[in-house]
N, C-alpha and C positions, 0 to 999 in steps of 0.2 A: 820708148816704144821699141819692141823687137823689130829689127830691120827686116824689110820685106824680102830681101834676097836670101834669107836663111831658109834652107830646105826644111820642110816640115819634119819635125822630130830630131833634127841634128843636135840642137842645143840640149834637148831632153836626154838624148842618148849619151852625150858627153857627161852631163850632170849625173845621170843615173850611175855611170861608172865611178864617179867620185863618191857617191853615196855608198855604193857597194864596196869600194876600196878607199877608205878615208885618207884624206891628205895627211902627210907627215911633216913634222917640223923641218926635216932635212930638205924638203922641197921648197921651203920658204926662206932658205938661208940668206939670200940677197936682201930680201925684205926685212928680215930680223936684224941684219947689220945696220940697216938704215933707220930703224926706230928702236926705242927702248922697250923691249918685251922680255919677260922671264919665260922659262919653259912651260910652266903651267898656263900662263896667259896665252902662249902660242897654241897650245892644245885647244883651248877654248875658242880662240879666233878661227882655227881651222875646222872646228866641229860643225858638220853639216847635218841638219835635221833630216828626218826621213822624207820630207816634202822637197828636199833639195835646197833649202834656204839656211844660211848660217844662223846658229842659235842667237847670236847677238844682233842680227839684222833688225833695224828699227821697226816698231809695230805701229807707228803713227805717221800720217801723211806729213811731209816736210813743210807744207804751207798751211794747210787747213787744220792740222793737229788732230784730225779725226782718226780714230782707231781703225787700222786696216784689217780687213778680213784676211784669213790665211791665204785665200786665193789672190787677193789684190797685193798683199805683201810679197807673194811669190812672183807675181807679174812684175812688180818693181825690181825685184832681184834679177829676174831673167832679162829685163831691159838693160840693167847695168852690166850683167854678164855678157850679153851679146856684144857690147862695146869692148869689154876686157879681152874677150877671145877673138874680137875682130872677125866675126864669122863670115864677113863678106870677102875676106882675103883667101884666095884659093890655097895659099901655102899653109894657112891655119887649118882650113877644112881638110886638106889632104895630109897634114902633118901628123907627127906622133902625139899620142895622148899624153905621153910623159912631158912634152913641151907645154901643152895646155894645162896640165896639172901644176907644173912649176909656176907658170904664169899666174894661174888663179891663186895659188898659195901666197905668192909674193904680193899680189894685189890685195888680197884679203887682209894680210898683216899690215900693209901700208894704209889701207883705207880705215881699218879699225883704229889705228893710232890717231886718226883725225876725223872720225865719223861725225861728230857733232857739227863741225863746220862743213864738211863735205856733203852731209845729208841736206843741209840748208841750201847749198849751191848747185846741187844736181838739177839739170834741166828736165824736170818731170813733165810728162805729158799728162795734163789734167784729166784725160779720159780714162787713165789707168785706175 
């Protein structure tokens, strides 16, 4: 679930910037070094759809296996993203977008490498 201390629209605004200015492989270098990805795969991993969700983000619920609507899939992603960007931390909220971009790129590359197992283990709120 998206953390309650997140100011309305903050996460959306940060994500919109990423959609408008796509992530680049250079922003994910630390993540790329820690997992085995080739350049084409990294481009795919960093590709964000117009709705702000990575193209590879799962389309089924991790426990029930039901197909997620686009809205619900996006809600799951935003819940995960609020933790990655640690939006409750004032240093992150007031920090540079370049730091958030690098952090997101690295997290996406690392998560994609283990998405099957990670998706099963994420503590999803069943109301999402």
